[in-house]
C-alpha positions in Angstrom: 27.7 86.4 -58.4 25.1 88.2 -60.6 22.0 87.6 -59.8 19.3 88.4 -62.8 16.5 91.0 -62.5 13.2 90.0 -62.4 11.3 90.6 -65.9 7.7 91.2 -67.0 7.6 87.3 -67.9 8.0 86.8 -64.0 5.3 89.1 -63.2 3.0 87.4 -65.6 3.7 84.3 -63.8 3.5 85.5 -60.3 -0.1 86.8 -61.5 -1.3 83.7 -62.9 -0.6 81.8 -60.0 -3.2 80.9 -57.5 -0.4 81.0 -54.8 -0.3 84.7 -55.1 -3.4 86.6 -53.8 -2.9 90.3 -54.2 -6.2 91.0 -51.6 -4.5 89.1 -49.0 -1.3 90.7 -49.9 -2.5 94.4 -49.6 -4.1 93.6 -46.3 -1.3 91.8 -44.8 1.3 94.4 -45.9 -0.6 97.8 -45.7 2.5 99.7 -46.7 1.8 98.6 -50.4 -1.7 100.8 -50.7 0.8 104.1 -50.3 3.3 103.5 -52.7 2.9 103.6 -56.5 3.7 99.9 -57.4 0.4 97.0 -57.5 0.6 94.2 -55.5 2.3 91.8 -58.2 4.9 94.0 -59.2 5.7 95.2 -54.9 6.2 91.6 -54.2 8.3 90.8 -57.2 10.6 94.2 -56.1 9.9 94.8 -52.8 8.1 92.3 -50.8 9.9 89.3 -52.1 13.4 90.6 -50.7 11.9 90.9 -47.4 10.4 87.6 -46.7 6.9 88.4 -47.0 4.3 86.1 -47.6 2.3 86.3 -50.9 -0.7 84.6 -49.8 -2.2 82.6 -46.8 -1.6 79.5 -48.7 2.3 80.1 -49.0 4.5 80.5 -45.8 7.8 81.9 -47.6 9.5 81.7 -44.5 8.9 78.1 -44.0 9.5 77.3 -47.3 13.1 79.6 -47.5 14.0 77.3 -44.2 13.6 74.2 -46.3 15.3 75.6 -49.6 17.9 78.1 -48.3 18.8 78.8 -51.8 15.5 80.4 -52.6 16.2 83.3 -49.8 18.7 84.4 -52.7 16.6 84.2 -55.3 15.2 87.4 -57.1 11.5 87.8 -56.9 11.7 86.4 -53.7 10.2 82.7 -52.4 7.4 82.2 -54.6 8.9 83.2 -58.0 12.1 80.4 -56.9 8.9 78.0 -56.3 7.3 78.8 -60.0 10.7 78.7 -61.8 12.6 76.0 -60.1 11.0 74.4 -57.0 8.1 73.0 -58.8 10.0 71.0 -61.3 11.9 69.5 -58.3 8.7 68.9 -56.2 9.6 71.5 -53.5 6.9 71.5 -50.9 5.4 73.9 -49.1 2.6 75.1 -46.5 0.0 77.5 -45.9 1.1 80.5 -43.2 0.0 79.6 -40.0 1.4 82.5 -37.3 0.7 85.3 -39.6 -1.9 87.6 -38.3 -4.0 89.0 -40.9 -6.2 92.1 -40.7 -9.8 91.5 -41.1 -10.1 94.7 -43.6 -7.7 96.9 -45.0 -7.3 99.9 -42.6 -9.1 103.2 -44.0 -6.3 105.6 -43.9 -2.9 106.4 -43.3 -3.3 106.9 -39.3 -4.4 103.3 -38.6 -1.8 101.8 -40.9 1.2 104.5 -40.9 1.3 107.4 -37.9 3.9 109.2 -39.9 3.5 111.2 -43.0 1.8 109.3 -45.9 3.6 111.1 -48.4 6.9 110.1 -46.6 5.8 106.6 -46.6 5.1 106.8 -50.5 8.2 108.2 -51.0 10.0 105.6 -49.3 8.3 103.2 -51.1 8.7 104.4 -54.4 12.6 104.6 -53.7 12.7 100.8 -53.1 11.4 100.1 -56.1 14.4 102.0 -58.2 16.3 99.6 -59.8 19.6 98.2 -58.1 22.7 98.9 -60.5 24.6 95.5 -61.4 27.4 96.0 -59.3 25.4 96.2 -55.8 22.7 93.0 -57.1 24.6 90.1 -55.2 25.0 91.9 -52.0 21.5 93.9 -52.3 19.8 90.2 -52.4 21.7 88.9 -49.1 20.8 92.3 -47.3 17.2 92.9 -48.4 15.6 90.7 -45.9 17.1 92.4 -42.9 17.5 96.0 -44.1 14.7 98.4 -42.7 14.4 101.0 -45.4 12.0 103.1 -43.1 14.7 102.9 -40.3 17.3 103.9 -42.9 15.7 106.6 -44.3 14.4 108.7 -41.7 17.6 108.5 -40.2 19.2 109.6 -43.1 16.8 111.9 -45.2 19.2 112.7 -48.0 18.7 109.0 -49.2 15.6 110.4 -50.5 17.5 112.8 -53.0 20.2 110.6 -53.7 18.4 109.0 -56.8 19.5 105.6 -55.5 17.6 102.8 -53.6 17.9 102.8 -50.2 19.6 99.6 -50.1 22.1 100.6 -53.0 22.5 103.8 -50.8 23.3 101.9 -47.9 26.1 99.4 -50.0 27.6 102.4 -52.0 27.4 105.0 -49.5 26.1 104.7 -46.5 28.2 101.8 -45.0 31.2 103.8 -45.5 29.7 106.8 -43.3 28.9 103.8 -40.7 24.9 104.1 -41.4 23.3 101.4 -39.6 20.8 99.6 -42.0 18.7 98.5 -39.2 18.1 99.3 -35.8 19.4 95.9 -34.7 22.6 96.3 -36.5 25.8 98.8 -36.2 28.0 98.8 -39.0 30.9 101.2 -36.9 30.3 98.0 -34.3 30.9 95.2 -36.1 33.7 96.9 -37.8 35.5 96.6 -34.4 34.3 93.5 -33.6 34.8 91.4 -36.8 37.9 93.6 -37.8 40.2 90.6 -37.9 37.6 88.3 -40.6 36.7 91.8 -42.7 38.6 92.0 -45.7 39.4 95.4 -47.5 35.7 96.6 -49.7 33.8 93.8 -48.0 30.4 95.2 -47.0 30.0 94.8 -43.2 26.3 93.8 -43.2 26.6 91.6 -46.2 29.6 90.0 -43.9 27.6 89.7 -40.8 24.9 88.0 -42.6 26.8 85.6 -44.0 29.9 84.7 -42.2 29.6 86.6 -38.7 26.2 85.9 -37.7 27.0 82.1 -37.9 30.3 82.5 -36.3 29.0 84.5 -32.7 29.8 87.4 -34.3 27.5 90.2 -32.9 25.7 93.1 -35.1 23.9 94.6 -31.8 24.6 98.4 -31.8 25.4 98.2 -27.9 29.3 97.7 -27.3 29.3 96.0 -23.9 26.3 93.4 -24.8 28.5 90.7 -24.4 30.1 91.5 -20.9 26.4 92.5 -19.3 24.8 89.6 -21.0 27.1 87.4 -19.1 27.5 89.1 -15.8 24.5 91.0 -15.3 21.4 88.5 -16.9 23.9 85.3 -16.9 22.7 84.7 -20.9 24.7 84.3 -23.5 25.4 87.3 -25.9 23.5 85.8 -29.3 20.5 85.3 -26.8 19.9 88.3 -25.6 20.8 89.9 -28.9 17.9 87.7 -30.3 15.7 88.8 -27.7 16.7 92.6 -28.0 15.4 92.0 -31.7 12.0 90.7 -31.1 11.4 93.5 -28.3 12.8 96.2 -30.6 10.4 95.2 -33.7 7.7 94.6 -31.3 7.9 98.1 -30.1 8.7 99.6 -33.5 5.5 97.8 -34.9 3.5 99.5 -32.3 4.7 102.9 -32.8 4.3 102.5 -36.9 0.9 100.8 -36.5 -0.7 100.5 -33.6 -2.3 102.5 -30.4 1.0 103.9 -29.4 2.2 105.3 -32.9 -1.7 106.7 -33.1 -1.4 108.6 -29.7 2.2 109.9 -30.8 0.4 111.0 -34.5 -2.5 112.6 -32.4 -0.2 114.7 -29.9 2.1 115.5 -32.5 -1.6 117.3 -33.8 -1.5 119.3 -31.0 2.0 120.3 -30.7 3.9 119.7 -34.1 7.4 119.6 -31.9 6.3 116.3 -30.9 6.3 114.9 -34.4 10.1 116.1 -34.6 11.1 112.8 -32.2 9.8 110.4 -35.1 13.6 109.5 -36.2 14.5 108.6 -32.4 11.3 106.6 -32.3 12.8 104.5 -35.1 15.9 103.6 -33.1 14.1 102.3 -29.9 16.4 102.0 -27.0 16.1 99.0 -24.4 17.2 99.1 -21.1 19.9 98.4 -19.6 21.5 98.6 -23.4 20.0 101.9 -24.1 22.7 103.9 -24.3 26.8 103.6 -23.9 27.0 105.6 -20.6 24.2 103.0 -19.0 25.9 100.1 -20.6 29.5 101.5 -19.1 28.0 102.0 -15.9 26.7 98.5 -15.9 29.5 96.9 -16.9 31.8 98.3 -14.3 29.4 97.9 -11.6 29.0 93.8 -12.7 33.3 93.9 -12.4 32.9 95.4 -9.2 30.7 93.5 -7.4 32.5 90.4 -8.9 35.8 91.8 -7.2 33.8 92.2 -4.1 32.6 88.9 -4.0 29.0 90.0 -4.4 29.0 90.6 -0.7 28.0 93.7 1.2 30.8 95.9 3.4 30.2 97.4 7.1 33.3 99.6 6.5 34.5 101.2 2.9 37.8 103.0 2.3 38.3 104.9 -0.6 41.7 105.9 -1.4 43.4 107.3 -4.4 45.6 104.7 -5.4 47.9 101.8 -4.0 50.8 103.9 -2.1 54.5 103.1 -2.1 56.1 101.5 0.5 54.4 99.1 3.0 53.9 101.0 5.8 50.3 100.9 6.4 49.8 104.6 6.3 46.4 105.7 7.3 44.3 103.4 5.1 46.2 100.4 6.2 45.9 101.4 10.5 41.9 101.9 9.7 41.6 98.6 8.0 43.4 96.8 10.5 41.7 98.1 13.5 38.3 97.9 11.7 39.1 94.2 10.5 40.1 93.5 14.4 37.4 94.6 15.6 34.9 93.4 13.4 36.1 91.0 11.1 38.5 91.5 7.9 35.1 90.4 5.7 33.6 93.5 6.9 35.9 96.0 5.5 36.3 96.9 1.6 38.9 99.0 0.0 38.3 100.5 -3.1 41.0 102.4 -5.5 39.2 105.1 -6.8 41.8 107.6 -9.3 44.6 105.1 -10.8 45.1 101.7 -11.5 48.4 100.8 -10.4 49.4 98.0 -9.0 48.1 96.5 -5.7 50.9 96.6 -3.3 50.6 92.9 -1.5 51.1 92.3 1.9 49.9 95.6 3.6 46.5 94.3 4.3 45.2 91.3 5.7 44.3 89.0 3.0 40.9 88.9 3.5 40.3 92.3 3.0 38.6 92.6 -0.2 40.6 95.1 -2.5 38.7 96.5 -5.5 39.9 99.3 -8.1 37.1 101.7 -9.4 39.7 102.8 -12.3 40.1 99.4 -13.5 36.5 99.1 -13.6 35.6 102.3 -15.3 38.5 102.0 -17.7 37.7 104.0 -21.0 34.7 105.8 -19.2 33.8 109.6 -18.6 34.7 110.8 -15.6 31.1 111.4 -14.6 30.2 107.8 -15.5 33.1 106.7 -12.9 31.4 109.1 -10.0 28.1 107.5 -10.8 29.2 104.0 -10.7 31.4 104.9 -7.6 28.3 106.3 -5.6 25.9 103.3 -7.0 28.4 100.5 -6.0 28.6 102.3 -2.6 25.0 102.4 -1.7 24.6 98.8 -3.0 27.0 97.9 -0.3 25.1 99.6 2.6 28.0 100.4 4.5 27.8 101.6 8.2 30.8 104.0 7.4 32.6 105.2 4.3 36.0 106.8 4.8 37.3 109.2 2.1 41.3 108.9 2.2 42.8 111.4 -0.2 40.3 110.1 -2.9 39.9 112.5 -5.8 37.0 110.9 -7.2 35.2 110.4 -3.6 34.9 114.1 -3.0 33.6 114.7 -6.4 31.0 112.4 -5.9 30.4 113.7 -2.8 29.9 117.0 -3.9 26.8 115.7 -6.1 25.3 112.6 -4.2 26.2 113.8 -0.7 22.5 114.1 0.7 21.7 110.9 -0.3 25.0 109.2 0.4 24.7 110.9 4.0 21.0 109.4 4.5 22.5 106.0 4.2 26.0 105.8 5.3 27.9 107.8 7.8 30.6 109.8 5.9 33.9 110.5 7.1 36.7 112.5 5.3 40.5 112.2 6.0 42.8 115.1 5.5 46.4 115.9 5.5 47.3 118.8 4.2 46.7 121.7 1.3 49.3 121.6 -1.0 51.0 124.7 -2.9 50.9 125.4 -6.4 53.7 126.0 -8.8 52.4 130.1 -8.3 52.5 129.7 -4.8 48.8 129.7 -3.7 47.7 127.0 -1.7 45.0 124.4 -3.4 43.9 120.8 -2.5 41.3 118.9 -0.8 40.9 121.0 2.5 41.0 124.5 1.0 38.5 123.1 -2.5 36.1 120.5 -0.9 35.5 121.5 2.8 33.5 124.1 3.1 31.2 122.1 0.2 30.9 118.7 2.3 31.2 120.0 6.1 27.5 119.8 6.6 27.2 116.6 4.9 29.8 114.2 6.6 29.6 112.7 10.1 33.5 113.8 10.9 36.4 115.5 9.3 39.8 113.6 10.4 43.0 115.2 10.0 46.6 113.7 10.8 47.6 117.0 12.5 46.3 119.1 15.3 47.8 121.9 13.0 45.5 121.0 10.5 42.5 121.1 12.6 43.5 124.7 14.3 44.2 125.5 10.4 40.4 124.6 9.1 39.0 126.4 12.4 40.3 129.6 11.8 40.0 129.5 7.8 36.3 128.6 7.9 35.6 130.5 11.0 34.1 127.4 12.8 31.9 127.8 15.9 33.3 126.2 18.6 30.0 123.8 18.7 31.6 122.5 15.4 35.3 121.7 16.6 34.4 118.6 17.9 33.6 117.4 14.4 36.9 117.4 13.5 38.8 115.0 15.1 42.9 114.3 15.2 43.7 110.7 14.6 47.6 110.8 15.5 49.3 107.7 13.3 50.4 105.3 15.6 54.0 104.2 15.8 55.3 100.6 15.6 56.2 99.5 18.8 58.2 96.6 17.5 60.6 98.6 15.8 64.1 98.1 17.4 66.3 100.8 17.4 69.0 100.7 15.2 72.6 100.2 15.6 74.8 103.5 15.3 77.5 102.5 12.7 80.9 102.4 13.9 82.9 105.8 14.3 86.4 105.0 12.2 88.2 107.7 10.4 88.6 105.6 7.1 84.3 105.4 7.1 82.6 108.5 5.4 79.8 109.6 7.4 76.1 108.7 5.8 73.2 110.5 5.4 69.8 109.2 4.0 66.7 110.6 2.6 63.6 108.9 1.1 60.3 109.5 -0.3 58.2 110.4 -3.1 60.0 112.7 -6.1 58.3 115.2 -6.3 58.1 118.8 -6.3 56.5 118.7 -3.0 59.5 117.1 -1.3 62.1 119.7 -2.5 64.9 117.3 -3.9 66.4 120.6 -5.2 67.7 121.0 -1.5 69.8 117.9 -1.8 72.5 118.7 -4.5 72.8 122.3 -2.6 73.4 120.6 0.8 75.4 117.9 -0.4 77.5 120.6 -2.3 78.7 121.8 1.2 79.6 118.8 2.6 81.5 117.1 0.3 82.9 114.3 2.7 79.6 113.1 3.6 77.5 110.3 1.5 74.0 111.3 0.7 72.2 108.1 -0.2 68.8 108.6 -1.5 65.9 106.3 -1.9 62.5 106.7 -3.9 60.8 107.2 -7.1 58.4 109.5 -9.2 54.9 108.4 -8.6 53.0 111.3 -11.1 55.0 112.0 -13.9 58.4 111.7 -14.4 61.4 112.5 -12.5 65.4 114.1 -14.2 67.7 112.1 -12.2 70.5 114.5 -13.7 70.0 116.8 -11.1 71.0 114.8 -8.4 73.8 114.0 -10.3 77.0 114.3 -7.9 79.9 112.5 -6.7 78.3 112.1 -3.1 74.7 111.5 -3.9 74.1 107.7 -4.3 70.5 107.0 -6.1 69.6 103.5 -4.4 66.2 102.9 -6.1 63.2 102.3 -4.6 62.3 99.7 -1.1 59.8 97.2 -0.5 59.8 97.6 3.3 61.4 100.3 5.7 63.0 97.7 7.2 65.3 96.6 3.9 67.1 99.7 4.3 71.0 99.3 5.6 69.9 101.4 8.8 73.0 100.2 10.9 75.0 102.3 8.3 72.9 105.8 8.9 74.5 108.4 10.6 71.5 110.6 10.1 68.0 111.2 8.8 67.6 114.4 6.1 63.8 115.0 5.6 62.8 117.8 3.3 59.3 119.2 2.2 57.7 122.2 1.0 54.3 121.1 2.9 53.2 118.4 4.8 50.8 116.5 7.4 52.5 113.9 9.5 54.4 111.9 7.1 54.5 108.6 8.5 58.4 108.2 6.9 58.9 110.4 10.1 57.5 108.2 12.5 59.2 105.2 11.1 62.7 106.9 11.3 62.2 108.1 15.1 61.2 104.6 15.9 64.9 103.7 15.0 66.7 106.3 17.0 68.3 107.9 13.9 68.8 111.5 14.6 66.7 113.5 12.3 67.0 116.9 10.6 63.9 118.0 9.1 61.6 121.0 7.5 59.1 122.5 9.8 56.1 122.3 7.3 52.5 121.8 8.7 52.4 118.7 10.9 56.0 117.8 11.1 56.4 120.0 14.0 54.6 117.4 15.9 57.0 114.5 15.2 60.5 117.3 15.1 60.4 118.2 18.6 62.8 120.6 20.0 66.0 119.9 21.8 65.0 115.8 20.4 65.5 116.3 16.7 67.0 119.4 14.5 64.1 121.0 13.0 64.6 123.8 10.3 62.3 126.8 10.4 63.3 128.2 7.2 62.8 125.3 4.5 65.0 127.1 1.8 67.7 127.6 4.3 70.3 125.7 3.0 72.8 126.7 5.7 70.8 125.8 8.5 70.9 121.9 7.1 74.0 121.8 6.5 74.5 123.1 10.4 72.3 120.8 11.7 73.7 117.6 10.0 77.1 118.8 11.1 76.1 119.1 14.5 74.9 115.4 14.8 78.0 114.5 13.0 80.2 116.2 15.1 78.7 114.7 18.3 77.3 111.1 17.4 76.9 109.9 20.8 74.6 112.9 22.0 72.6 112.8 18.9 71.6 109.1 19.5 70.5 110.1 22.8 68.3 112.7 21.7 67.0 110.8 18.9 66.4 107.7 21.8 64.6 110.1 23.9 62.4 111.4 20.8 61.5 107.3 20.1 60.1 107.5 23.4 57.8 110.6 23.2 56.2 109.5 20.4 55.5 106.1 21.9 53.8 107.8 24.5 52.1 110.5 22.5 51.0 108.1 19.7 49.1 105.2 21.6 46.4 104.3 19.2 43.8 106.1 21.6 41.9 108.3 19.0 41.8 105.4 16.5 40.5 102.9 18.9 37.6 105.3 20.0 36.6 105.8 16.2 36.4 102.4 15.7 34.9 101.4 19.2 32.0 103.9 18.0 30.8 101.3 15.3 29.8 98.6 18.4 26.5 97.5 18.0 25.5 99.3 14.7 26.6 96.1 12.1 24.0 94.2 13.9 21.2 97.4 12.9 22.2 97.1 9.1 22.3 93.3 9.0 24.6 91.3 6.7 22.6 90.6 3.6 24.4 90.2 -0.1 23.8 92.6 -2.5 23.0 92.0 -6.1 
């Protein structure tokens, strides 16, 4: 399509028409005063492209709506009427909704609050001829193109020798410059990548195709999601409202009292004038920054997943944990739901978006994933989302169970969070780095968060004593560290002892995460010293990969992972081997001790509270391979006595781990749920 340019004849035709009113035109569009073109010439070269009215008697927008071909006609709607429409008896109407000033503003400040010279240069640049190659596209985008926005955002355009419209078509679009505060070149390329052909200008395509196919040009990348979830509106409706509000604000900045105030302030402090480029791209909440949009989108997703209901108790867990044992979060959720109803409990996974293991919790307990909701967002956004979501739930108590993001969140927001909810931080053990230094949540965060939290919950007396000693806590503070001894499952039956047949090889079971902590390097060494024994290994790598070849031996069998502990062929197990470099009180040990299977295990951290002397086979020196071998040989050499010891260990655990501490903690919230009410949250 090659549209003809306007000619001197067209200029004469316009001037001689009683439908063009030069005085009205410059009064209505005061920027004409600051350019170097007289009114009629300005209309033909600039104003007509922008859809401006040539007089009070001719409504250009109404005419173009009635005769759409006039929108692309060089010189504007009036010239189309004079050259084409008049002969076809096209109808036009007077302007009815355009506010015309009663007089021409005196100088620049009342009409244009930025530098008048700059305004004149912008007008001059818009008067530059557009090359034939770009004429067709220029005619399409002219009315939606904002030259002031474009030049102020990219001042180098004034030195290019190009009309700003041509500059955008020829150069700017390739650099993702935006032609208007209402359109994002980069965002549209992403949204319409399936429609855009190579070399197609995004703005041209949007005006001709995308706009009519529901494709958004708005700069905000989350507008479709937020419009639906937060506002309950269709995205095009919100985009249209945004255009209206931005336009109103821009007009007030350019020509109104608001801009006059900014200009006056600039006279007092010139640095204020440096903000003008940002003023031409006004940011409209809640879509003003990508961070805010990401946050709102994530909050909408979380609230939707939570059923738009508050939660009296929130448990933050780093990830859905492997295996189907209840573990700390499972027992806590169970006791809370039994006391206050499952609808009162919400579990939020913060650090990974791993698949949630079904069946671990009551189906009525809500489970949501922060990591999924904030996917692609920066961590500081996720932290902000977490604290905002928590506070919107208005819980009685918040439990942090091994959630790194919850610790980081508390460092920043613990003062305000502690005023609105009771904070309980659950701790298990420190960890040892590859350099041999102690790291982990007890070392890194206790001293930062202890003053703000209600209590520290620990799974072992060992860790409580370590914290008291490490941080020199006075006796008055000891009570704020509560030992919650993990319960044991009384319903687990004793596993039958395998038959003692000469032809049957003895079997030792091992299970756990394939991680550096679990000292899998000891297994091949132990197996090598016991070639007549089969070592059956269950587990999988949780973080990163694990090289199975390191366990390649004729008497080591990798069995994969299991769904529940009861799935294991426990009737074939002669002894259980547990190895670890550091630990709290592992639930696996508690599960094994309830089966009456003899246990050989590393004494680290809280494991000594399960691996009782004379009732199990604890190994003090965790690197002593010979000690593990000797213990296993002792069990295999006197199987009946070993089973009797293991059965007494089961009975001891049932006495010691009677749920008293957990029941007391849960019972402390009685009555508080009524004080907080049961309102839904928005």
